[in-house]
C-alpha positions as YAML, in Angstrom:
chain: A
units: angstrom
residues:
- id: 1
  name: MET
  ca: [80.34, 94.79, 121.46]
- id: 2
  name: ASN
  ca: [81.89, 97.24, 119.07]
- id: 3
  name: ASP
  ca: [83.40, 94.42, 116.99]
- id: 4
  name: ASN
  ca: [80.01, 92.69, 116.77]
- id: 5
  name: LYS
  ca: [78.40, 95.89, 115.60]
- id: 6
  name: LEU
  ca: [81.05, 96.39, 112.98]
- id: 7
  name: VAL
  ca: [80.54, 92.81, 111.71]
- id: 8
  name: TYR
  ca: [76.79, 93.12, 111.28]
- id: 9
  name: LYS
  ca: [77.18, 96.48, 109.51]
- id: 10
  name: LYS
  ca: [79.62, 94.91, 107.05]
- id: 11
  name: ILE
  ca: [77.26, 91.98, 106.48]
- id: 12
  name: LYS
  ca: [74.41, 94.40, 105.91]
- id: 13
  name: ARG
  ca: [76.43, 96.21, 103.23]
- id: 14
  name: LYS
  ca: [77.30, 92.90, 101.58]
- id: 15
  name: ILE
  ca: [73.63, 91.88, 101.46]
- id: 16
  name: ILE
  ca: [72.71, 95.24, 99.92]
- id: 17
  name: LYS
  ca: [75.36, 94.70, 97.26]
- id: 18
  name: PHE
  ca: [74.06, 91.14, 96.66]
- id: 19
  name: ILE
  ca: [70.39, 92.06, 96.24]
- id: 20
  name: LYS
  ca: [70.84, 95.25, 94.23]
- id: 21
  name: PRO
  ca: [70.87, 93.50, 90.82]
- id: 22
  name: LEU
  ca: [68.07, 91.09, 91.77]
- id: 23
  name: GLU
  ca: [64.54, 91.44, 90.43]
- id: 24
  name: HIS
  ca: [61.59, 92.59, 92.54]
- id: 25
  name: ASN
  ca: [59.98, 89.74, 94.55]
- id: 26
  name: MET
  ca: [62.95, 87.39, 94.11]
- id: 27
  name: ARG
  ca: [63.55, 85.15, 97.11]
- id: 28
  name: ILE
  ca: [66.95, 85.47, 98.78]
- id: 29
  name: PRO
  ca: [68.81, 82.58, 100.50]
- id: 30
  name: SER
  ca: [67.73, 81.46, 103.94]
- id: 31
  name: ARG
  ca: [69.27, 82.86, 107.10]
- id: 32
  name: ILE
  ca: [71.18, 79.62, 107.64]
- id: 33
  name: ALA
  ca: [72.55, 79.75, 104.09]
- id: 34
  name: LEU
  ca: [73.55, 83.42, 104.46]
- id: 35
  name: ALA
  ca: [75.28, 82.72, 107.79]
- id: 36
  name: LYS
  ca: [77.29, 79.96, 106.12]
- id: 37
  name: GLU
  ca: [78.04, 82.11, 103.04]
- id: 38
  name: TYR
  ca: [79.39, 85.04, 105.05]
- id: 39
  name: GLY
  ca: [80.97, 83.02, 107.85]
- id: 40
  name: VAL
  ca: [79.02, 84.65, 110.68]
- id: 41
  name: THR
  ca: [76.42, 83.64, 113.26]
- id: 42
  name: ARG
  ca: [72.73, 83.48, 112.49]
- id: 43
  name: THR
  ca: [72.20, 86.25, 115.07]
- id: 44
  name: THR
  ca: [74.37, 88.57, 113.00]
- id: 45
  name: ILE
  ca: [72.36, 87.73, 109.86]
- id: 46
  name: GLU
  ca: [69.09, 88.28, 111.72]
- id: 47
  name: ARG
  ca: [70.20, 91.72, 112.86]
- id: 48
  name: ALA
  ca: [71.30, 92.78, 109.38]
- id: 49
  name: LEU
  ca: [68.12, 91.49, 107.72]
- id: 50
  name: SER
  ca: [65.90, 93.07, 110.38]
- id: 51
  name: GLU
  ca: [67.32, 96.50, 109.61]
- id: 52
  name: LEU
  ca: [66.95, 95.98, 105.87]
- id: 53
  name: ILE
  ca: [63.33, 94.91, 106.35]
- id: 54
  name: GLY
  ca: [62.68, 98.00, 108.47]
- id: 55
  name: GLU
  ca: [64.25, 100.20, 105.76]
- id: 56
  name: GLY
  ca: [62.14, 98.65, 103.01]
- id: 57
  name: CYS
  ca: [64.97, 96.97, 101.13]
- id: 58
  name: ILE
  ca: [63.54, 93.45, 101.62]
- id: 59
  name: TYR
  ca: [60.37, 91.95, 103.04]
- id: 60
  name: ALA
  ca: [59.50, 88.67, 104.75]
- id: 61
  name: LYS
  ca: [56.62, 86.27, 104.25]
- id: 62
  name: VAL
  ca: [55.79, 84.09, 107.25]
- id: 63
  name: GLY
  ca: [56.63, 80.46, 106.51]
- id: 64
  name: SER
  ca: [57.88, 81.34, 103.02]
- id: 65
  name: GLY
  ca: [61.10, 83.31, 103.23]
- id: 66
  name: THR
  ca: [62.58, 86.74, 102.55]
- id: 67
  name: TYR
  ca: [62.16, 88.61, 99.28]
- id: 68
  name: VAL
  ca: [63.61, 91.59, 97.42]
- id: 69
  name: SER
  ca: [61.59, 94.81, 97.52]
- id: 70
  name: ASP
  ca: [61.05, 97.02, 94.45]
- id: 71
  name: LEU
  ca: [63.98, 98.81, 92.78]
- id: 72
  name: SER
  ca: [63.13, 102.31, 94.02]
- id: 73
  name: LYS
  ca: [63.32, 101.18, 97.66]
- id: 74
  name: LYS
  ca: [66.63, 99.43, 97.03]
- id: 75
  name: GLU
  ca: [68.02, 102.58, 95.47]
- id: 76
  name: ASN
  ca: [66.91, 104.59, 98.50]
- id: 77
  name: ILE
  ca: [68.73, 102.21, 100.81]
- id: 78
  name: LYS
  ca: [71.86, 102.55, 98.73]
- id: 79
  name: LEU
  ca: [71.59, 106.34, 98.78]
- id: 80
  name: ASN
  ca: [70.96, 106.53, 102.50]
- id: 81
  name: ASN
  ca: [73.64, 104.09, 103.55]
- id: 82
  name: SER
  ca: [76.43, 104.05, 101.00]
- id: 83
  name: LYS
  ca: [76.55, 107.41, 99.24]
- id: 84
  name: LYS
  ca: [77.99, 109.96, 101.67]
- id: 85
  name: TRP
  ca: [81.55, 110.64, 102.74]
- id: 86
  name: GLY
  ca: [82.94, 113.34, 104.96]
- id: 87
  name: VAL
  ca: [86.26, 114.92, 104.00]
- id: 88
  name: ILE
  ca: [87.90, 116.91, 106.79]
- id: 89
  name: ILE
  ca: [90.92, 119.08, 105.92]
- id: 90
  name: PRO
  ca: [92.65, 122.07, 107.54]
- id: 91
  name: ASN
  ca: [92.11, 124.52, 104.65]
- id: 92
  name: ILE
  ca: [90.76, 123.80, 101.17]
- id: 93
  name: MET
  ca: [92.61, 126.84, 99.75]
- id: 94
  name: TYR
  ca: [96.10, 126.05, 101.04]
- id: 95
  name: ASP
  ca: [99.03, 123.68, 100.78]
- id: 96
  name: THR
  ca: [98.42, 120.12, 99.56]
- id: 97
  name: TYR
  ca: [94.74, 120.08, 100.47]
- id: 98
  name: PRO
  ca: [93.07, 121.11, 97.16]
- id: 99
  name: GLU
  ca: [94.76, 118.22, 95.35]
- id: 100
  name: ILE
  ca: [94.04, 115.75, 98.17]
- id: 101
  name: LEU
  ca: [90.38, 116.72, 97.92]
- id: 102
  name: ARG
  ca: [90.42, 116.33, 94.14]
- id: 103
  name: GLY
  ca: [91.93, 112.87, 94.51]
- id: 104
  name: VAL
  ca: [89.11, 111.89, 96.88]
- id: 105
  name: GLU
  ca: [86.35, 113.43, 94.77]
- id: 106
  name: ASP
  ca: [87.42, 111.69, 91.56]
- id: 107
  name: VAL
  ca: [86.92, 108.30, 93.23]
- id: 108
  name: ALA
  ca: [83.70, 109.49, 94.89]
- id: 109
  name: SER
  ca: [82.32, 110.77, 91.58]
- id: 110
  name: ASP
  ca: [83.10, 107.52, 89.78]
- id: 111
  name: ASN
  ca: [81.14, 105.67, 92.47]
- id: 112
  name: LYS
  ca: [78.28, 108.21, 92.70]
- id: 113
  name: ILE
  ca: [79.18, 109.17, 96.26]
- id: 114
  name: ASN
  ca: [78.45, 112.61, 97.69]
- id: 115
  name: THR
  ca: [81.23, 114.34, 99.63]
- id: 116
  name: PHE
  ca: [80.83, 116.82, 102.49]
- id: 117
  name: VAL
  ca: [83.93, 118.99, 102.87]
- id: 118
  name: CYS
  ca: [84.84, 120.53, 106.24]
- id: 119
  name: ASN
  ca: [87.67, 123.02, 106.94]
- id: 120
  name: THR
  ca: [89.08, 122.85, 110.48]
- id: 121
  name: ASP
  ca: [91.79, 125.55, 110.27]
- id: 122
  name: ASN
  ca: [93.83, 123.10, 112.41]
- id: 123
  name: ASN
  ca: [91.44, 123.79, 115.29]
- id: 124
  name: PRO
  ca: [90.78, 120.58, 117.28]
- id: 125
  name: GLN
  ca: [87.44, 121.89, 118.59]
- id: 126
  name: LYS
  ca: [86.16, 122.57, 115.06]
- id: 127
  name: GLN
  ca: [87.41, 119.15, 114.06]
- id: 128
  name: LYS
  ca: [85.33, 117.50, 116.80]
- id: 129
  name: ARG
  ca: [82.22, 119.50, 115.86]
- id: 130
  name: TYR
  ca: [82.53, 118.51, 112.23]
- id: 131
  name: ILE
  ca: [82.97, 114.84, 113.05]
- id: 132
  name: ASN
  ca: [79.87, 114.96, 115.26]
- id: 133
  name: ASN
  ca: [77.92, 116.67, 112.48]
- id: 134
  name: LEU
  ca: [79.03, 114.02, 109.99]
- id: 135
  name: ILE
  ca: [78.02, 111.23, 112.36]
- id: 136
  name: ASN
  ca: [74.58, 112.81, 112.72]
- id: 137
  name: SER
  ca: [74.37, 113.09, 108.93]
- id: 138
  name: ASP
  ca: [74.78, 109.31, 108.62]
- id: 139
  name: VAL
  ca: [77.94, 109.37, 106.53]
- id: 140
  name: ASN
  ca: [79.36, 105.93, 105.95]
- id: 141
  name: GLY
  ca: [83.00, 106.99, 105.83]
- id: 142
  name: ILE
  ca: [85.35, 109.86, 106.72]
- id: 143
  name: ILE
  ca: [88.70, 110.88, 105.24]
- id: 144
  name: ILE
  ca: [90.58, 113.26, 107.51]
- id: 145
  name: VAL
  ca: [93.80, 115.26, 107.50]
- id: 146
  name: PRO
  ca: [94.12, 115.54, 111.30]
- id: 147
  name: SER
  ca: [94.69, 118.92, 112.91]
- id: 148
  name: ILE
  ca: [98.34, 119.74, 113.56]
- id: 149
  name: ILE
  ca: [97.24, 121.07, 116.94]
- id: 150
  name: GLU
  ca: [96.11, 118.34, 119.35]
- id: 151
  name: ASP
  ca: [94.36, 118.59, 122.71]
- id: 152
  name: GLY
  ca: [94.76, 114.95, 123.76]
- id: 153
  name: ASP
  ca: [91.02, 114.27, 123.68]
- id: 154
  name: ASN
  ca: [90.37, 111.38, 121.30]
- id: 155
  name: ARG
  ca: [86.85, 110.50, 122.44]
- id: 156
  name: ILE
  ca: [85.37, 111.62, 119.12]
- id: 157
  name: PHE
  ca: [87.46, 109.02, 117.26]
- id: 158
  name: PHE
  ca: [86.37, 106.32, 119.70]
- id: 159
  name: LYS
  ca: [82.81, 107.43, 118.97]
- id: 160
  name: LEU
  ca: [83.44, 106.85, 115.26]
- id: 161
  name: GLN
  ca: [84.69, 103.37, 116.07]
- id: 162
  name: ASP
  ca: [81.63, 102.72, 118.26]
- id: 163
  name: LYS
  ca: [79.38, 103.80, 115.38]
- id: 164
  name: ALA
  ca: [81.30, 101.48, 113.01]
- id: 165
  name: ILE
  ca: [82.05, 104.42, 110.70]
- id: 166
  name: PRO
  ca: [85.38, 103.78, 108.97]
- id: 167
  name: PHE
  ca: [87.87, 106.65, 108.77]
- id: 168
  name: ILE
  ca: [91.18, 107.12, 107.00]
- id: 169
  name: ALA
  ca: [93.91, 109.54, 108.15]
- id: 170
  name: CYS
  ca: [95.84, 111.41, 105.46]
- id: 171
  name: ASN
  ca: [99.28, 113.06, 105.75]
- id: 172
  name: ARG
  ca: [99.77, 112.13, 109.41]
- id: 173
  name: SER
  ca: [98.57, 109.80, 112.12]
- id: 174
  name: ILE
  ca: [96.00, 110.54, 114.80]
- id: 175
  name: SER
  ca: [97.89, 110.33, 118.10]
- id: 176
  name: GLY
  ca: [96.68, 107.46, 120.27]
- id: 177
  name: ILE
  ca: [94.35, 106.08, 117.60]
- id: 178
  name: GLN
  ca: [94.85, 103.06, 115.38]
- id: 179
  name: SER
  ca: [93.42, 103.71, 111.94]
- id: 180
  name: PRO
  ca: [94.37, 103.10, 108.33]
- id: 181
  name: LYS
  ca: [96.35, 106.00, 106.88]
- id: 182
  name: VAL
  ca: [97.78, 107.24, 103.60]
- id: 183
  name: VAL
  ca: [100.89, 109.40, 103.79]
- id: 184
  name: SER
  ca: [103.58, 110.86, 101.58]
- id: 185
  name: ASN
  ca: [107.13, 109.78, 102.37]
- id: 186
  name: ASN
  ca: [108.38, 113.00, 103.96]
- id: 187
  name: PHE
  ca: [111.68, 111.47, 105.02]
- id: 188
  name: TYR
  ca: [112.44, 110.51, 101.42]
- id: 189
  name: GLY
  ca: [111.31, 113.94, 100.19]
- id: 190
  name: GLY
  ca: [113.75, 115.67, 102.56]
- id: 191
  name: PHE
  ca: [116.47, 113.27, 101.45]
- id: 192
  name: LEU
  ca: [115.75, 113.94, 97.74]
- id: 193
  name: ALA
  ca: [115.86, 117.72, 98.17]
- id: 194
  name: THR
  ca: [119.12, 117.74, 100.13]
- id: 195
  name: LYS
  ca: [120.83, 115.14, 97.93]
- id: 196
  name: HIS
  ca: [119.95, 117.18, 94.84]
- id: 197
  name: LEU
  ca: [121.58, 120.29, 96.34]
- id: 198
  name: LEU
  ca: [124.66, 118.26, 97.24]
- id: 199
  name: GLU
  ca: [124.87, 116.90, 93.70]
- id: 200
  name: GLN
  ca: [124.81, 120.48, 92.41]
- id: 201
  name: GLY
  ca: [127.92, 121.19, 94.46]
- id: 202
  name: TYR
  ca: [126.38, 122.94, 97.47]
- id: 203
  name: GLU
  ca: [127.83, 121.92, 100.83]
- id: 204
  name: ARG
  ca: [126.65, 124.41, 103.45]
- id: 205
  name: ILE
  ca: [122.95, 123.62, 103.27]
- id: 206
  name: ALA
  ca: [120.52, 125.19, 105.74]
- id: 207
  name: PHE
  ca: [117.11, 123.82, 106.76]
- id: 208
  name: ILE
  ca: [114.23, 126.26, 107.40]
- id: 209
  name: ALA
  ca: [110.91, 125.15, 108.93]
- id: 210
  name: ASN
  ca: [107.97, 127.32, 109.94]
- id: 211
  name: ILE
  ca: [106.66, 124.93, 112.60]
- id: 212
  name: TYR
  ca: [107.90, 121.92, 114.58]
- id: 213
  name: TYR
  ca: [105.57, 118.97, 114.05]
- id: 214
  name: SER
  ca: [105.66, 115.41, 112.70]
- id: 215
  name: ILE
  ca: [105.94, 116.25, 108.99]
- id: 216
  name: SER
  ca: [108.66, 118.88, 109.40]
- id: 217
  name: VAL
  ca: [110.62, 116.50, 111.65]
- id: 218
  name: GLU
  ca: [110.40, 113.71, 109.04]
- id: 219
  name: ARG
  ca: [111.69, 116.04, 106.30]
- id: 220
  name: TYR
  ca: [114.46, 117.23, 108.63]
- id: 221
  name: GLN
  ca: [115.48, 113.62, 109.24]
- id: 222
  name: GLY
  ca: [115.75, 113.13, 105.46]
- id: 223
  name: TYR
  ca: [117.93, 116.26, 105.30]
- id: 224
  name: ILE
  ca: [120.22, 114.85, 108.02]
- id: 225
  name: ALA
  ca: [120.42, 111.47, 106.25]
- id: 226
  name: ALA
  ca: [121.53, 113.04, 102.95]
- id: 227
  name: LEU
  ca: [124.19, 115.13, 104.69]
- id: 228
  name: SER
  ca: [125.39, 112.09, 106.62]
- id: 229
  name: GLU
  ca: [125.64, 110.04, 103.43]
- id: 230
  name: ALA
  ca: [127.84, 112.79, 101.97]
- id: 231
  name: GLY
  ca: [130.02, 112.85, 105.09]
- id: 232
  name: ILE
  ca: [128.88, 116.34, 106.12]
- id: 233
  name: GLU
  ca: [128.07, 117.12, 109.75]
- id: 234
  name: VAL
  ca: [124.93, 119.08, 110.53]
- id: 235
  name: ASN
  ca: [125.68, 122.69, 111.44]
- id: 236
  name: GLU
  ca: [123.05, 123.49, 114.07]
- id: 237
  name: GLU
  ca: [123.45, 127.17, 113.27]
- id: 238
  name: TYR
  ca: [121.94, 126.40, 109.86]
- id: 239
  name: VAL
  ca: [118.83, 124.66, 111.27]
- id: 240
  name: ILE
  ca: [115.77, 126.83, 111.96]
- id: 241
  name: PHE
  ca: [112.67, 125.41, 113.61]
- id: 242
  name: LYS
  ca: [109.85, 127.55, 114.95]
- id: 243
  name: GLU
  ca: [108.90, 126.07, 118.30]
- id: 244
  name: TYR
  ca: [105.58, 124.23, 118.43]
- id: 245
  name: SER
  ca: [102.75, 126.33, 119.80]
- id: 246
  name: SER
  ca: [98.95, 126.28, 119.85]
- id: 247
  name: SER
  ca: [98.79, 129.30, 117.56]
- id: 248
  name: LEU
  ca: [98.46, 128.76, 113.83]
- id: 249
  name: ILE
  ca: [100.84, 130.05, 111.18]
- id: 250
  name: ASP
  ca: [99.23, 131.66, 108.15]
- id: 251
  name: LEU
  ca: [100.73, 132.16, 104.69]
- id: 252
  name: ASN
  ca: [102.12, 135.61, 105.41]
- id: 253
  name: GLN
  ca: [103.77, 134.42, 108.61]
- id: 254
  name: ALA
  ca: [105.31, 131.43, 106.81]
- id: 255
  name: LYS
  ca: [106.68, 133.71, 104.12]
- id: 256
  name: LYS
  ca: [108.02, 136.06, 106.79]
- id: 257
  name: ILE
  ca: [109.76, 133.16, 108.59]
- id: 258
  name: GLY
  ca: [111.52, 132.24, 105.34]
- id: 259
  name: TYR
  ca: [112.50, 135.83, 104.60]
- id: 260
  name: GLU
  ca: [113.73, 136.83, 108.06]
- id: 261
  name: ASN
  ca: [115.68, 133.66, 108.83]
- id: 262
  name: VAL
  ca: [117.39, 133.44, 105.46]
- id: 263
  name: ASN
  ca: [118.25, 137.13, 105.69]
- id: 264
  name: LYS
  ca: [119.81, 136.48, 109.11]
- id: 265
  name: LEU
  ca: [121.76, 133.43, 107.95]
- id: 266
  name: LEU
  ca: [123.14, 135.28, 104.94]
- id: 267
  name: ASN
  ca: [124.75, 137.75, 107.34]
- id: 268
  name: LEU
  ca: [126.87, 135.02, 108.94]
- id: 269
  name: PRO
  ca: [130.62, 135.11, 108.21]
- id: 270
  name: ASN
  ca: [130.38, 131.52, 106.95]
- id: 271
  name: LYS
  ca: [126.94, 131.80, 105.39]
- id: 272
  name: PRO
  ca: [125.02, 128.86, 103.90]
- id: 273
  name: ASP
  ca: [125.33, 128.33, 100.15]
- id: 274
  name: ALA
  ca: [121.92, 126.66, 99.85]
- id: 275
  name: PHE
  ca: [118.54, 126.42, 101.61]
- id: 276
  name: PHE
  ca: [116.05, 123.58, 101.89]
- id: 277
  name: CYS
  ca: [112.71, 125.01, 103.02]
- id: 278
  name: ILE
  ca: [109.90, 123.03, 104.62]
- id: 279
  name: ASP
  ca: [107.36, 124.27, 102.05]
- id: 280
  name: ASP
  ca: [107.07, 126.56, 99.04]
- id: 281
  name: THR
  ca: [105.64, 129.47, 101.03]
- id: 282
  name: VAL
  ca: [108.70, 129.55, 103.29]
- id: 283
  name: ALA
  ca: [110.86, 129.16, 100.16]
- id: 284
  name: GLN
  ca: [109.12, 132.17, 98.59]
- id: 285
  name: GLY
  ca: [110.17, 134.34, 101.52]
- id: 286
  name: ALA
  ca: [113.68, 132.86, 101.28]
- id: 287
  name: TYR
  ca: [113.81, 133.72, 97.56]
- id: 288
  name: TYR
  ca: [113.06, 137.39, 98.26]
- id: 289
  name: ALA
  ca: [115.77, 137.51, 100.95]
- id: 290
  name: ILE
  ca: [118.34, 135.95, 98.62]
- id: 291
  name: THR
  ca: [117.65, 138.35, 95.77]
- id: 292
  name: GLU
  ca: [117.55, 141.40, 98.05]
- id: 293
  name: LYS
  ca: [121.08, 140.52, 99.18]
- id: 294
  name: GLY
  ca: [122.16, 140.68, 95.54]
- id: 295
  name: PHE
  ca: [122.49, 136.92, 95.06]
- id: 296
  name: HIS
  ca: [121.06, 134.93, 92.18]
- id: 297
  name: PRO
  ca: [119.10, 131.79, 93.24]
- id: 298
  name: GLY
  ca: [120.72, 128.85, 91.51]
- id: 299
  name: ARG
  ca: [123.84, 130.55, 90.27]
- id: 300
  name: ASP
  ca: [124.99, 131.83, 93.67]
- id: 301
  name: ILE
  ca: [122.77, 130.18, 96.26]
- id: 302
  name: GLY
  ca: [120.67, 127.02, 95.93]
- id: 303
  name: LEU
  ca: [117.04, 126.93, 96.99]
- id: 304
  name: VAL
  ca: [114.54, 124.06, 97.20]
- id: 305
  name: GLY
  ca: [110.96, 124.19, 98.48]
- id: 306
  name: TYR
  ca: [108.35, 121.51, 99.13]
- id: 307
  name: ASN
  ca: [104.78, 120.71, 97.98]
- id: 308
  name: ASN
  ca: [105.31, 121.87, 94.38]
- id: 309
  name: ASN
  ca: [102.78, 124.70, 94.71]
- id: 310
  name: SER
  ca: [102.34, 125.69, 91.06]
- id: 311
  name: ASP
  ca: [101.34, 129.29, 91.81]
- id: 312
  name: ILE
  ca: [104.51, 129.93, 93.80]
- id: 313
  name: CYS
  ca: [106.87, 127.81, 91.69]
- id: 314
  name: LYS
  ca: [105.82, 129.48, 88.45]
- id: 315
  name: SER
  ca: [105.57, 133.01, 89.84]
- id: 316
  name: LEU
  ca: [109.20, 133.20, 90.94]
- id: 317
  name: PRO
  ca: [111.68, 134.09, 88.15]
- id: 318
  name: GLY
  ca: [113.34, 130.97, 86.78]
- id: 319
  name: ARG
  ca: [110.89, 128.67, 88.60]
- id: 320
  name: LEU
  ca: [111.42, 127.25, 92.07]
- id: 321
  name: THR
  ca: [112.77, 123.72, 92.52]
- id: 322
  name: SER
  ca: [110.34, 121.87, 94.76]
- id: 323
  name: VAL
  ca: [109.51, 118.39, 96.04]
- id: 324
  name: ASP
  ca: [106.12, 117.25, 94.75]
- id: 325
  name: PHE
  ca: [104.16, 115.77, 97.67]
- id: 326
  name: ASN
  ca: [101.98, 113.84, 95.18]
- id: 327
  name: SER
  ca: [98.97, 114.97, 97.15]
- id: 328
  name: TYR
  ca: [96.47, 113.92, 94.47]
- id: 329
  name: LYS
  ca: [97.67, 110.32, 94.86]
- id: 330
  name: VAL
  ca: [97.34, 110.59, 98.66]
- id: 331
  name: GLY
  ca: [93.68, 111.60, 98.38]
- id: 332
  name: ASN
  ca: [92.98, 109.12, 95.61]
- id: 333
  name: GLN
  ca: [94.47, 106.19, 97.52]
- id: 334
  name: ALA
  ca: [92.66, 107.19, 100.72]
- id: 335
  name: ALA
  ca: [89.35, 107.20, 98.82]
- id: 336
  name: LYS
  ca: [90.03, 103.80, 97.25]
- id: 337
  name: LEU
  ca: [90.97, 102.38, 100.64]
- id: 338
  name: ILE
  ca: [87.81, 103.57, 102.37]
- id: 339
  name: LEU
  ca: [85.74, 102.30, 99.44]
- id: 340
  name: ASN
  ca: [87.27, 98.85, 99.91]
- id: 341
  name: ILE
  ca: [86.47, 98.94, 103.63]
- id: 342
  name: ILE
  ca: [82.87, 99.95, 102.95]
- id: 343
  name: HIS
  ca: [82.57, 97.09, 100.47]
- id: 344
  name: GLY
  ca: [83.51, 94.69, 103.22]
- id: 345
  name: GLU
  ca: [87.16, 93.99, 102.44]
- id: 346
  name: LYS
  ca: [89.32, 93.17, 105.44]
- id: 347
  name: VAL
  ca: [91.82, 95.97, 106.07]
- id: 348
  name: LYS
  ca: [94.26, 96.03, 108.99]
- id: 349
  name: LYS
  ca: [93.55, 98.78, 111.50]
- id: 350
  name: ASN
  ca: [97.12, 100.05, 111.34]
- id: 351
  name: ILE
  ca: [97.74, 99.69, 107.58]
- id: 352
  name: THR
  ca: [99.83, 102.52, 106.12]
- id: 353
  name: ILE
  ca: [99.98, 103.29, 102.41]
- id: 354
  name: VAL
  ca: [103.06, 105.35, 101.57]
- id: 355
  name: ILE
  ca: [103.14, 107.56, 98.47]
- id: 356
  name: GLN
  ca: [106.58, 108.50, 97.15]
- id: 357
  name: PRO
  ca: [107.26, 112.21, 96.46]
- id: 358
  name: GLU
  ca: [109.11, 113.45, 93.37]
- id: 359
  name: LEU
  ca: [111.63, 116.25, 92.86]
- id: 360
  name: LYS
  ca: [110.61, 118.88, 90.28]
- id: 361
  name: ILE
  ca: [113.75, 120.74, 89.24]
- id: 362
  name: GLY
  ca: [113.65, 124.43, 88.34]
- id: 363
  name: ASN
  ca: [116.38, 127.09, 88.07]
- id: 364
  name: SER
  ca: [116.59, 127.92, 91.78]
- id: 365
  name: SER
  ca: [118.79, 124.94, 92.59]
- id: 366
  name: LYS
  ca: [120.93, 124.56, 89.50]
- id: 367
  name: LYS
  ca: [124.30, 126.29, 89.40]
- id: 368
  name: ILE
  ca: [124.07, 126.52, 85.63]
- id: 369
  name: SER
  ca: [120.81, 128.29, 84.82]
- id: 370
  name: ILE
  ca: [118.39, 126.93, 82.25]
- id: 371
  name: SER
  ca: [118.01, 129.37, 79.38]
...
């Protein structure tokens, strides 16, 4: 039943696209012709046309056929059915999310689509409420960065599928749900960061993460791969993961995790000579710990962050080396993908588009400082 509903919705959108450039009172092809054109049953065509007649987009004359309504009514149909997207993110002011949103909005703006932005603060209950609100607002697509915290209740996503509202996951998957997604290659980013430090001559490289979840694990796996390639065993004493919990970590806590753990590791007899941090906020705390110990980041101890947060990278003396998540591309590709789905293109439920990150080198990781 859900598949049938999805088919007729797609056919309805295709018919809207077909009639939009047509003149008022023009006759459209017969139901039999439309069924043949779109490769569906006549029942599916009847259902799509019935809704469009009820919404004023077309009208029927008994014994004559079906005709295009006036332009203003067609424009209303387009506005009501194809012009609203929901964008659900953890926090518009933090991390990669501002650029993801900008990537989405640039595509939306080019296609005259309104966006409704919702901040969940990684709270699964808020996430569900927002999705319900968006469903009730008749959005025709949702782009979501799923909450890090999960409660195992996926009924709201099944509801989206029942309503035939397409949704795209960004950054990470939705556990237990098949949906298209756009992600950055976190494994490769972790590999890039660690390999760069190795190439600079650092060998005792520590890994600092502020929370244990899918993205931090992927970056850690890249870190392990680079060390393995160089023939270096992982020193578990150098690996710091905060255990997963239902409580959220704010910016100050993340900075504190970087500061306290790096400070502790620098007190070891065989201390690390470099640090790869899970994000730039953790790296900022690490930077303060390094300098307070009298070391110079880059010359004495290497440091690499992640996400290429311009405010943090530029604010630290000598600029922080950081892996660029390419978050704008993630949002942009997600928006293009959902636009294709709305326009009726066939997209696999489990398709994954992978965006490659890039290393942005500053002074904090180079043994010879840039003047």
